[in-house]
MDAnalysis code that builds the backbone (N, CA, C; Angstrom):
import MDAnalysis as mda
import numpy as np

u = mda.Universe.empty(657, n_residues=219, atom_resindex=np.repeat(np.arange(219), 3), trajectory=True)
u.add_TopologyAttr("name", ["N", "CA", "C"] * 219)
u.add_TopologyAttr("resid", np.arange(1, 220))
u.add_TopologyAttr("resname", ["UNK", "UNK", "UNK", "UNK", "UNK", "UNK", "UNK", "UNK", "UNK", "UNK", "UNK", "UNK", "UNK", "UNK", "UNK", "UNK", "UNK", "UNK", "UNK", "UNK", "UNK", "UNK", "UNK", "UNK", "UNK", "UNK", "UNK", "UNK", "UNK", "UNK", "UNK", "UNK", "UNK", "UNK", "UNK", "UNK", "UNK", "UNK", "UNK", "UNK", "UNK", "UNK", "UNK", "UNK", "UNK", "UNK", "UNK", "UNK", "UNK", "UNK", "UNK", "UNK", "UNK", "UNK", "UNK", "UNK", "UNK", "UNK", "UNK", "UNK", "UNK", "UNK", "UNK", "UNK", "UNK", "UNK", "UNK", "UNK", "UNK", "UNK", "UNK", "UNK", "UNK", "UNK", "UNK", "UNK", "UNK", "UNK", "UNK", "UNK", "UNK", "UNK", "UNK", "UNK", "UNK", "UNK", "UNK", "UNK", "UNK", "UNK", "UNK", "UNK", "UNK", "UNK", "UNK", "UNK", "UNK", "UNK", "UNK", "UNK", "UNK", "UNK", "UNK", "UNK", "UNK", "UNK", "UNK", "UNK", "UNK", "UNK", "UNK", "UNK", "UNK", "UNK", "UNK", "UNK", "UNK", "UNK", "UNK", "UNK", "UNK", "UNK", "UNK", "UNK", "UNK", "UNK", "UNK", "UNK", "UNK", "UNK", "UNK", "UNK", "UNK", "UNK", "UNK", "UNK", "UNK", "UNK", "UNK", "UNK", "UNK", "UNK", "UNK", "UNK", "UNK", "UNK", "UNK", "UNK", "UNK", "UNK", "UNK", "UNK", "UNK", "UNK", "UNK", "UNK", "UNK", "UNK", "UNK", "UNK", "UNK", "UNK", "UNK", "UNK", "UNK", "UNK", "UNK", "UNK", "UNK", "UNK", "UNK", "UNK", "UNK", "UNK", "UNK", "UNK", "UNK", "UNK", "UNK", "UNK", "UNK", "UNK", "UNK", "UNK", "UNK", "UNK", "UNK", "UNK", "UNK", "UNK", "UNK", "UNK", "UNK", "UNK", "UNK", "UNK", "UNK", "UNK", "UNK", "UNK", "UNK", "UNK", "UNK", "UNK", "UNK", "UNK", "UNK", "UNK", "UNK", "UNK", "UNK", "UNK", "UNK", "UNK", "UNK", "UNK", "UNK", "UNK", "UNK"])
u.atoms.positions = np.array([
    [135.481, 53.146, 101.506],
    [135.665, 53.173, 102.963],
    [137.144, 53.279, 103.300],
    [137.414, 53.653, 104.538],
    [138.784, 53.608, 105.052],
    [138.969, 52.256, 105.699],
    [139.955, 51.519, 105.248],
    [140.119, 50.125, 105.721],
    [140.634, 50.075, 107.159],
    [140.341, 48.968, 107.813],
    [140.862, 48.763, 109.159],
    [142.373, 48.683, 109.111],
    [142.926, 48.197, 108.007],
    [144.386, 48.106, 107.858],
    [145.015, 49.483, 107.912],
    [144.315, 50.483, 107.377],
    [144.830, 51.862, 107.430],
    [144.883, 52.358, 108.866],
    [143.809, 52.111, 109.615],
    [143.818, 52.506, 111.033],
    [144.892, 51.738, 111.818],
    [145.065, 50.467, 111.476],
    [146.098, 49.674, 112.161],
    [147.490, 50.246, 111.887],
    [147.720, 50.681, 110.653],
    [149.019, 51.271, 110.327],
    [149.249, 52.539, 111.148],
    [148.247, 53.400, 111.220],
    [148.380, 54.637, 111.991],
    [148.708, 54.327, 113.445],
    [147.994, 53.358, 114.000],
    [148.235, 52.949, 115.379],
    [149.672, 52.457, 115.565],
    [150.141, 51.668, 114.624],
    [151.484, 51.073, 114.732],
    [152.580, 52.098, 114.507],
    [152.407, 53.006, 113.569],
    [153.454, 54.007, 113.323],
    [153.525, 54.978, 114.496],
    [152.431, 55.181, 115.172],
    [152.437, 56.044, 116.377],
    [153.234, 55.370, 117.493],
    [153.094, 54.064, 117.608],
    [153.809, 53.322, 118.654],
    [155.273, 53.051, 118.303],
    [155.604, 53.123, 117.006],
    [156.958, 52.807, 116.540],
    [157.458, 53.924, 115.614],
    [157.498, 55.128, 116.182],
    [157.739, 56.308, 115.338],
    [159.239, 56.529, 115.133],
    [159.811, 55.683, 114.268],
    [161.218, 55.861, 113.921],
    [161.450, 55.374, 112.479],
    [162.508, 55.826, 111.891],
    [162.763, 55.598, 110.462],
    [163.006, 54.122, 110.143],
    [163.644, 53.416, 111.055],
    [163.942, 52.003, 110.806],
    [162.645, 51.198, 110.697],
    [161.736, 51.405, 111.669],
    [160.457, 50.689, 111.627],
    [159.692, 51.066, 110.378],
    [159.692, 52.368, 110.040],
    [158.932, 52.814, 108.867],
    [159.460, 52.162, 107.591],
    [160.775, 52.088, 107.471],
    [161.367, 51.473, 106.271],
    [160.952, 50.008, 106.146],
    [160.875, 49.325, 107.258],
    [160.481, 47.922, 107.245],
    [159.002, 47.743, 106.920],
    [158.211, 48.801, 107.148],
    [156.760, 48.733, 106.935],
    [156.302, 49.695, 105.838],
    [157.208, 50.056, 104.945],
    [156.895, 51.034, 103.892],
    [155.738, 50.542, 103.002],
    [155.679, 49.260, 102.745],
    [154.612, 48.738, 101.903],
    [153.251, 48.949, 102.560],
    [153.197, 48.854, 103.888],
    [151.936, 49.105, 104.608],
    [151.559, 50.569, 104.480],
    [152.523, 51.460, 104.579],
    [152.235, 52.886, 104.404],
    [151.710, 53.161, 103.006],
    [152.363, 52.589, 101.984],
    [151.943, 52.804, 100.594],
    [150.500, 52.330, 100.401],
    [150.160, 51.216, 100.984],
    [148.799, 50.680, 100.865],
    [147.792, 51.568, 101.600],
    [148.182, 52.053, 102.783],
    [147.287, 52.931, 103.553],
    [147.086, 54.254, 102.819],
    [148.146, 54.805, 102.259],
    [148.029, 56.069, 101.524],
    [147.154, 55.879, 100.295],
    [147.305, 54.774, 99.600],
    [146.478, 54.507, 98.415],
    [145.009, 54.386, 98.813],
    [144.761, 53.755, 99.936],
    [143.390, 53.663, 100.453],
    [142.831, 55.051, 100.739],
    [143.643, 55.932, 101.334],
    [143.192, 57.294, 101.626],
    [142.935, 58.088, 100.344],
    [143.756, 57.882, 99.311],
    [143.554, 58.564, 98.040],
    [142.251, 58.091, 97.402],
    [142.003, 56.787, 97.391],
    [140.770, 56.262, 96.808],
    [139.549, 56.767, 97.570],
    [139.636, 56.784, 98.900],
    [138.536, 57.276, 99.708],
    [138.275, 58.755, 99.408],
    [139.334, 59.549, 99.327],
    [139.209, 60.975, 99.060],
    [138.609, 61.227, 97.698],
    [138.985, 60.449, 96.694],
    [138.433, 60.599, 95.360],
    [136.920, 60.354, 95.360],
    [136.492, 59.302, 96.048],
    [135.060, 58.998, 96.115],
    [134.310, 60.074, 96.874],
    [134.876, 60.546, 97.977],
    [134.248, 61.586, 98.767],
    [134.148, 62.897, 98.001],
    [135.207, 63.259, 97.241],
    [135.189, 64.494, 96.453],
    [134.098, 64.430, 95.388],
    [133.957, 63.284, 94.733],
    [132.912, 63.140, 93.714],
    [131.533, 63.353, 94.311],
    [131.340, 62.875, 95.522],
    [130.047, 63.037, 96.205],
    [129.856, 64.495, 96.637],
    [130.886, 65.105, 97.209],
    [130.802, 66.484, 97.672],
    [130.591, 67.451, 96.517],
    [131.148, 67.113, 95.349],
    [131.033, 67.994, 94.173],
    [129.586, 68.181, 93.717],
    [128.704, 67.282, 94.129],
    [127.293, 67.435, 93.802],
    [126.703, 68.679, 94.478],
    [127.324, 69.080, 95.590],
    [126.911, 70.277, 96.317],
    [127.831, 71.444, 96.059],
    [129.127, 71.201, 96.155],
    [130.138, 72.241, 95.965],
    [130.936, 71.928, 94.717],
    [130.543, 72.546, 93.602],
    [131.198, 72.274, 92.316],
    [132.656, 72.680, 92.304],
    [133.049, 73.564, 93.229],
    [134.431, 74.034, 93.270],
    [135.447, 72.958, 93.554],
    [135.025, 71.848, 94.178],
    [135.978, 70.802, 94.528],
    [136.220, 69.825, 93.383],
    [135.537, 70.032, 92.248],
    [135.780, 69.156, 91.097],
    [137.222, 69.224, 90.624],
    [137.861, 70.375, 90.851],
    [139.230, 70.592, 90.403],
    [140.264, 69.962, 91.333],
    [139.869, 69.504, 92.497],
    [140.815, 69.017, 93.503],
    [141.413, 67.671, 93.087],
    [142.738, 67.572, 93.179],
    [143.444, 66.319, 92.914],
    [143.539, 65.536, 94.224],
    [142.889, 64.376, 94.326],
    [142.895, 63.642, 95.589],
    [144.295, 63.275, 96.073],
    [145.217, 63.060, 95.153],
    [146.587, 62.718, 95.548],
    [147.256, 63.876, 96.267],
    [146.954, 65.094, 95.831],
    [147.518, 66.277, 96.475],
    [146.777, 66.621, 97.766],
    [145.521, 66.237, 97.833],
    [144.719, 66.539, 99.027],
    [145.176, 65.725, 100.234],
    [145.621, 64.494, 100.005],
    [146.106, 63.658, 101.108],
    [147.494, 64.128, 101.496],
    [147.606, 64.599, 102.724],
    [148.868, 65.187, 103.174],
    [149.946, 64.143, 103.380],
    [151.191, 64.581, 103.281],
    [152.328, 63.718, 103.567],
    [152.330, 63.315, 105.035],
    [152.813, 62.133, 105.320],
    [152.871, 61.666, 106.703],
    [154.149, 62.125, 107.397],
    [155.084, 62.655, 106.621],
    [156.377, 63.070, 107.174],
    [156.251, 64.433, 107.869],
    [156.696, 64.508, 109.115],
    [156.612, 65.744, 109.870],
    [157.778, 66.672, 109.535],
    [157.513, 67.974, 109.581],
    [158.581, 68.979, 109.473],
    [159.113, 69.202, 110.890],
    [160.298, 68.671, 111.167],
    [160.835, 68.711, 112.528],
    [161.936, 69.754, 112.684],
    [162.113, 70.592, 111.668],
    [163.233, 71.549, 111.716],
    [163.166, 72.479, 112.918],
    [161.991, 72.940, 113.267],
    [161.850, 73.908, 114.351],
    [161.041, 73.355, 115.513],
    [160.961, 72.029, 115.600],
    [160.145, 71.394, 116.647],
    [161.018, 70.665, 117.659],
    [160.610, 70.751, 118.925],
    [161.284, 69.978, 119.959],
    [160.967, 68.500, 119.855],
    [159.807, 68.220, 119.293],
    [159.396, 66.820, 119.042],
    [160.034, 66.346, 117.746],
    [160.972, 65.445, 117.830],
    [161.736, 65.004, 116.663],
    [161.210, 63.692, 116.069],
    [160.053, 63.224, 116.497],
    [159.511, 62.021, 115.859],
    [159.212, 62.350, 114.404],
    [159.624, 61.484, 113.483],
    [159.586, 61.839, 112.059],
    [158.226, 61.725, 111.377],
    [157.277, 61.038, 111.996],
    [156.013, 60.759, 111.303],
    [154.792, 61.238, 112.095],
    [153.785, 61.649, 111.382],
    [152.547, 62.083, 111.999],
    [151.801, 60.840, 112.564],
    [150.911, 61.099, 113.504],
    [150.119, 60.031, 114.104],
    [148.702, 59.974, 113.504],
    [148.579, 60.507, 112.297],
    [147.273, 60.548, 111.639],
    [147.463, 60.728, 110.149],
    [146.392, 60.539, 109.392],
    [146.345, 60.970, 107.991],
    [145.504, 62.238, 107.953],
    [146.003, 63.246, 107.269],
    [145.254, 64.472, 107.072],
    [144.886, 64.630, 105.601],
    [143.683, 65.109, 105.372],
    [143.206, 65.409, 104.004],
    [142.691, 66.835, 104.023],
    [143.268, 67.701, 103.209],
    [142.831, 69.089, 103.188],
    [142.772, 69.611, 101.765],
    [141.786, 70.439, 101.490],
    [141.626, 71.006, 100.144],
    [140.781, 72.268, 100.207],
    [141.098, 73.196, 99.335],
    [140.363, 74.458, 99.285],
    [139.017, 74.253, 98.622],
    [138.050, 75.060, 99.021],
    [136.732, 74.994, 98.389],
    [136.776, 75.552, 96.986],
    [137.790, 76.356, 96.700],
    [138.050, 76.838, 95.337],
    [139.518, 76.529, 95.074],
    [139.761, 75.469, 94.299],
    [141.132, 74.976, 94.120],
    [142.057, 76.027, 93.527],
    [141.497, 76.984, 92.753],
    [142.324, 78.017, 92.146],
    [142.652, 79.144, 93.119],
    [141.992, 79.135, 94.309],
    [142.218, 80.178, 95.310],
    [142.477, 79.522, 96.666],
    [143.696, 79.035, 96.877],
    [144.000, 78.286, 98.108],
    [143.894, 79.081, 99.400],
    [143.838, 80.411, 99.330],
    [143.754, 81.220, 100.558],
    [142.309, 81.447, 101.015],
    [141.349, 80.805, 100.331],
    [139.952, 80.938, 100.742],
    [139.610, 79.810, 101.719],
    [138.348, 79.479, 101.788],
    [137.881, 78.459, 102.720],
    [138.254, 77.046, 102.224],
    [138.028, 76.076, 103.082],
    [138.352, 74.716, 102.692],
    [137.688, 73.682, 103.559],
    [138.118, 72.455, 103.350],
    [137.600, 71.306, 104.080],
    [138.773, 70.488, 104.629],
    [138.520, 69.747, 105.699],
    [139.601, 68.992, 106.334],
    [139.074, 67.667, 106.917],
    [139.879, 66.621, 106.753],
    [139.612, 65.330, 107.393],
    [140.852, 64.966, 108.210],
    [140.624, 64.500, 109.420],
    [141.715, 64.095, 110.318],
    [141.410, 62.663, 110.722],
    [142.235, 61.731, 110.246],
    [141.938, 60.314, 110.394],
    [142.948, 59.658, 111.309],
    [142.451, 59.147, 112.454],
    [143.297, 58.427, 113.406],
    [142.416, 57.602, 114.330],
    [142.922, 56.521, 114.896],
    [142.095, 55.728, 115.813],
    [141.642, 56.570, 117.011],
    [140.367, 56.499, 117.297],
    [139.770, 57.174, 118.462],
    [139.892, 58.706, 118.436],
    [140.170, 59.291, 117.266],
    [140.299, 60.731, 117.243],
    [140.021, 61.367, 115.891],
    [139.215, 60.717, 115.079],
    [138.934, 61.247, 113.727],
    [137.886, 62.366, 113.796],
    [138.074, 63.354, 112.934],
    [137.053, 64.394, 112.807],
    [137.122, 64.977, 111.398],
    [136.020, 65.611, 111.009],
    [135.935, 66.246, 109.679],
    [135.321, 67.621, 109.871],
    [135.608, 68.514, 108.954],
    [135.029, 69.841, 109.063],
    [135.547, 70.774, 107.999],
    [135.435, 72.061, 108.271],
    [135.901, 73.045, 107.294],
    [135.574, 74.452, 107.719],
    [135.775, 75.379, 106.783],
    [135.644, 76.814, 107.054],
    [136.958, 77.483, 106.748],
    [137.328, 78.451, 107.566],
    [138.621, 79.108, 107.411],
    [139.245, 79.284, 108.799],
    [140.464, 78.796, 108.936],
    [141.180, 78.796, 110.226],
    [142.262, 79.846, 110.193],
    [142.277, 80.714, 111.192],
    [143.254, 81.794, 111.305],
    [143.433, 82.556, 109.986],
    [142.370, 83.178, 109.490],
    [142.466, 83.924, 108.237],
    [143.418, 85.095, 108.350],
    [143.997, 85.483, 107.207],
    [144.901, 86.622, 107.160],
    [144.156, 87.879, 107.614],
    [144.936, 88.868, 108.039],
    [144.373, 90.088, 108.630],
    [143.318, 90.743, 107.744],
    [143.633, 90.898, 106.440],
    [142.672, 91.569, 105.559],
    [141.399, 90.719, 105.385],
    [141.563, 89.397, 105.434],
    [140.396, 88.522, 105.266],
    [139.504, 88.532, 106.505],
    [140.110, 88.527, 107.681],
    [139.280, 88.519, 108.876],
    [138.533, 89.841, 109.027],
    [139.151, 90.925, 108.596],
    [138.451, 92.218, 108.597],
    [137.239, 92.181, 107.668],
    [137.435, 91.570, 106.494],
    [136.337, 91.487, 105.525],
    [135.222, 90.584, 106.030],
    [135.588, 89.493, 106.704],
    [134.596, 88.585, 107.255],
    [133.787, 89.278, 108.364],
    [134.471, 90.001, 109.238],
    [133.756, 90.705, 110.304],
    [132.832, 91.777, 109.739],
    [133.288, 92.437, 108.701],
    [132.436, 93.441, 108.075],
    [131.190, 92.813, 107.476],
    [131.364, 91.650, 106.850],
    [130.201, 90.987, 106.235],
    [129.230, 90.491, 107.302],
    [129.748, 90.007, 108.440],
    [128.878, 89.610, 109.541],
    [128.140, 90.820, 110.094],
    [128.830, 91.949, 110.180],
    [128.210, 93.184, 110.668],
    [127.075, 93.614, 109.739],
    [127.319, 93.509, 108.431],
    [126.313, 93.943, 107.447],
    [125.179, 92.922, 107.280],
    [125.538, 91.644, 107.319],
    [124.575, 90.577, 107.007],
    [124.520, 89.519, 108.113],
    [124.428, 90.007, 109.343],
    [124.425, 89.086, 110.476],
    [123.283, 88.092, 110.454],
    [122.122, 88.536, 109.979],
    [120.950, 87.646, 109.943],
    [121.211, 86.456, 109.040],
    [121.792, 86.699, 107.860],
    [122.085, 85.612, 106.931],
    [123.112, 84.658, 107.513],
    [124.125, 85.211, 108.216],
    [125.157, 84.365, 108.807],
    [124.559, 83.496, 109.918],
    [123.699, 84.097, 110.723],
    [123.103, 83.345, 111.847],
    [122.116, 82.286, 111.361],
    [121.545, 82.479, 110.187],
    [120.696, 81.433, 109.616],
    [121.482, 80.154, 109.382],
    [122.764, 80.312, 109.110],
    [123.642, 79.156, 108.891],
    [124.070, 78.547, 110.209],
    [124.721, 79.345, 111.062],
    [125.390, 78.792, 112.236],
    [124.466, 78.610, 113.437],
    [123.270, 79.173, 113.386],
    [122.322, 78.977, 114.487],
    [121.215, 78.003, 114.125],
    [121.318, 77.409, 112.938],
    [120.294, 76.422, 112.550],
    [120.428, 75.170, 113.403],
    [119.314, 74.488, 113.593],
    [119.340, 73.239, 114.389],
    [120.280, 72.227, 113.767],
    [120.283, 72.158, 112.443],
    [121.134, 71.178, 111.759],
    [122.607, 71.448, 112.042],
    [122.994, 72.746, 112.006],
    [124.388, 73.102, 112.283],
    [124.762, 72.731, 113.718],
    [123.935, 73.152, 114.665],
    [124.231, 72.936, 116.069],
    [124.283, 71.435, 116.392],
    [123.372, 70.662, 115.816],
    [123.367, 69.219, 116.056],
    [124.636, 68.557, 115.532],
    [125.199, 69.100, 114.431],
    [126.360, 68.485, 113.803],
    [127.678, 69.026, 114.350],
    [127.741, 70.344, 114.542],
    [129.001, 71.008, 114.858],
    [129.046, 71.667, 116.231],
    [127.886, 71.849, 116.850],
    [127.858, 72.511, 118.140],
    [127.690, 74.028, 118.003],
    [127.832, 74.720, 119.120],
    [127.664, 76.185, 119.172],
    [128.831, 76.880, 118.486],
    [128.545, 77.641, 117.456],
    [129.592, 78.292, 116.657],
    [130.378, 79.307, 117.478],
    [129.721, 79.984, 118.395],
    [130.347, 81.058, 119.166],
    [131.363, 80.526, 120.197],
    [131.445, 79.228, 120.351],
    [132.401, 78.655, 121.321],
    [133.790, 78.509, 120.733],
    [133.992, 79.001, 119.531],
    [135.296, 78.877, 118.898],
    [136.332, 79.823, 119.485],
    [137.539, 79.761, 118.960],
    [138.668, 80.588, 119.401],
    [138.348, 82.066, 119.195],
    [138.375, 82.858, 120.260],
    [137.920, 84.244, 120.196],
    [138.915, 85.224, 120.790],
    [138.808, 86.483, 120.383],
    [139.553, 87.569, 120.988],
    [139.077, 87.771, 122.422],
    [139.983, 88.220, 123.278],
    [139.597, 88.576, 124.643],
    [139.036, 89.989, 124.703],
    [139.379, 90.795, 123.699],
    [138.897, 92.182, 123.655],
    [138.024, 92.383, 122.417],
    [137.325, 93.504, 122.380],
    [136.465, 93.815, 121.253],
    [137.307, 94.188, 120.028],
    [137.005, 93.646, 118.854],
    [137.779, 94.008, 117.659],
    [137.622, 95.488, 117.332],
    [138.673, 96.057, 116.789],
    [138.699, 97.490, 116.470],
    [137.564, 97.832, 115.491],
    [136.854, 98.911, 115.839],
    [135.804, 99.395, 114.964],
    [134.410, 98.950, 115.341],
    [134.287, 98.138, 116.406],
    [132.988, 97.597, 116.803],
    [132.714, 97.912, 118.270],
    [131.439, 98.127, 118.585],
    [131.053, 98.422, 119.957],
    [130.943, 97.151, 120.784],
    [131.232, 97.276, 122.056],
    [131.153, 96.118, 122.935],
    [129.726, 95.577, 123.069],
    [128.743, 96.457, 122.809],
    [127.354, 96.021, 122.942],
    [126.714, 95.658, 121.602],
    [127.551, 95.452, 120.580],
    [127.036, 95.018, 119.271],
    [126.290, 93.692, 119.462],
    [125.136, 93.544, 118.834],
    [124.306, 92.357, 119.039],
    [125.011, 91.062, 118.626],
    [125.976, 91.171, 117.732],
    [126.705, 89.973, 117.279],
    [128.174, 90.019, 117.687],
    [128.468, 90.643, 118.820],
    [129.858, 90.807, 119.232],
    [130.560, 89.449, 119.434],
    [129.810, 88.430, 119.877],
    [130.426, 87.121, 120.081],
    [130.915, 86.517, 118.753],
    [130.187, 86.793, 117.688],
    [130.597, 86.332, 116.358],
    [131.751, 87.174, 115.823],
    [131.700, 88.469, 116.070],
    [132.746, 89.380, 115.577],
    [134.083, 89.156, 116.281],
    [134.046, 88.629, 117.469],
    [135.290, 88.389, 118.214],
    [135.997, 87.078, 117.819],
    [135.328, 86.267, 117.025],
    [135.930, 84.988, 116.625],
    [137.192, 85.201, 115.802],
    [138.163, 84.323, 116.018],
    [139.414, 84.353, 115.238],
    [139.457, 83.258, 114.165],
    [138.619, 82.253, 114.329],
    [138.457, 81.177, 113.353],
    [136.978, 81.063, 113.020],
    [136.686, 80.610, 111.807],
    [135.294, 80.462, 111.382],
    [135.162, 79.057, 110.811],
    [134.960, 78.082, 111.708],
    [135.041, 76.683, 111.323],
    [133.954, 75.870, 112.017],
    [133.694, 74.708, 111.449],
    [132.855, 73.696, 112.080],
    [133.594, 72.369, 112.046],
    [133.584, 71.621, 113.149],
    [134.264, 70.342, 113.232],
    [133.314, 69.310, 113.843],
    [133.377, 68.097, 113.301],
    [132.477, 67.032, 113.718],
    [133.283, 65.742, 113.948],
    [133.214, 65.209, 115.149],
    [133.902, 63.953, 115.453],
    [133.210, 62.783, 114.760],
    [134.004, 61.831, 114.293],
    [133.440, 60.673, 113.591],
    [134.194, 59.415, 114.011],
    [133.485, 58.350, 114.240],
    [134.075, 57.137, 114.802],
    [134.763, 56.289, 113.736],
    [135.695, 55.467, 114.198],
    [136.345, 54.496, 113.305],
    [135.319, 53.538, 112.725],
    [134.343, 53.153, 113.519],
    [133.288, 52.256, 113.041],
    [132.550, 52.860, 111.854],
    [132.233, 54.144, 111.937],
    [131.522, 54.811, 110.839],
    [132.415, 54.904, 109.596],
    [133.702, 55.169, 109.790],
    [134.610, 55.363, 108.666],
    [134.962, 54.057, 107.965],
    [134.833, 52.930, 108.635],
    [135.159, 51.647, 108.010],
    [133.944, 50.972, 107.386],
    [132.808, 51.658, 107.375],
    [131.641, 51.128, 106.672],
    [131.788, 51.367, 105.170],
    [131.096, 50.549, 104.379],
    [131.289, 50.515, 102.933],
    [131.132, 51.885, 102.266],
    [130.098, 52.620, 102.633],
    [129.827, 53.912, 101.969],
    [130.135, 55.083, 102.898],
    [131.211, 54.963, 103.674],
    [131.581, 56.031, 104.599],
    [131.963, 57.321, 103.894],
    [132.378, 57.229, 102.631],
    [132.685, 58.459, 101.876],
    [131.457, 59.329, 101.768],
    [130.276, 58.705, 101.693],
    [129.028, 59.482, 101.640],
    [128.737, 60.131, 102.997],
    [129.049, 59.425, 104.076],
    [128.854, 59.968, 105.412],
    [129.702, 61.220, 105.610],
    [130.978, 61.142, 105.191],
    [131.865, 62.302, 105.324],
    [131.400, 63.420, 104.413],
    [131.053, 63.100, 103.176],
    [130.587, 64.126, 102.252],
    [129.345, 64.835, 102.781],
    [128.462, 64.077, 103.427],
    [127.242, 64.670, 103.979],
    [127.566, 65.694, 105.059],
    [128.567, 65.404, 105.887],
    [128.984, 66.378, 106.910],
    [129.574, 67.613, 106.229],
    [130.428, 67.417, 105.240],
    [131.076, 68.542, 104.580],
    [130.087, 69.377, 103.778],
    [129.033, 68.758, 103.278],
    [127.987, 69.501, 102.585],
    [127.348, 70.541, 103.502],
    [127.316, 70.251, 104.804],
    [126.739, 71.194, 105.749],
    [127.674, 72.366, 106.020],
    [128.969, 72.217, 105.665],
    [129.926, 73.303, 105.775],
    [129.800, 74.253, 104.585],
    [129.285, 73.750, 103.469],
    [129.256, 74.527, 102.223],
    [128.611, 75.901, 102.373],
    [127.439, 76.059, 103.021],
    [126.864, 77.407, 103.148],
    [127.770, 78.375, 103.904],
    [128.466, 77.865, 104.944],
    [129.433, 78.697, 105.667],
    [130.543, 79.145, 104.727],
    [131.099, 78.206, 103.983],
    [132.180, 78.553, 103.066],
    [131.728, 79.558, 102.009],
    [130.524, 79.424, 101.511],
    [130.012, 80.365, 100.532],
    [129.913, 81.785, 101.125],
    [129.397, 81.872, 102.338],
    [129.294, 83.160, 103.006],
    [130.671, 83.799, 103.166],
    [131.619, 83.000, 103.656],
    [132.971, 83.517, 103.914],
    [133.673, 83.877, 102.608],
    [133.525, 83.045, 101.588],
    [134.162, 83.343, 100.305],
    [133.617, 84.611, 99.678],
    [132.311, 84.843, 99.817],
    [131.732, 86.074, 99.311],
    [132.290, 87.283, 100.051],
    [132.563, 87.098, 101.345],
    [133.106, 88.202, 102.148],
    [134.510, 88.579, 101.721],
    [135.326, 87.594, 101.395],
    [136.735, 87.876, 101.101],
    [137.032, 87.893, 99.610],
    [135.995, 87.830, 98.774],
    [136.206, 87.828, 97.314],
    [136.887, 89.122, 96.857],
])
């Protein structure tokens, strides 16, 4: 589980986002990060029962650094207000699909897919949806998907029709998408339960068919 102490640290570093406070509370950060690594390891082991590709993922590398890159940002606060966990569905191919956990008080969510794919990849994904739209819709239009992640077509989309497709294409709403992801909000109460790693893994298992479709498209 993710401990309440980890959530307390995130809350406190958000309210005291400066280097002096962080230095005085470094031991709390180290404990929170270790908790996140242990949680991620347990969740990965559970998810690997469905997606064998994540067996190669190092949980220490999956848990993102809390230090913000402020070089080109107007916001100069040095630390993030959350813990992020991200990893590719195929560890040897980081440009493919993946999974993500965003952990913070009153704002945690989990999900996956592919966000803002490169130009050649988004072309390949659109082509695969054009060729195999029925198979894709079996995934994203299923009751289980909609109950967990909501309407897939509500994602970030082009305002115009993508090049090479007709405006009256039956799947134009899917072809106009710029991201191919599912996200599910999850409460602090759920995450602090003993076997919450299974709860998170169960959500990510529902992303697996989407990732498989997308990975086949961009292979």
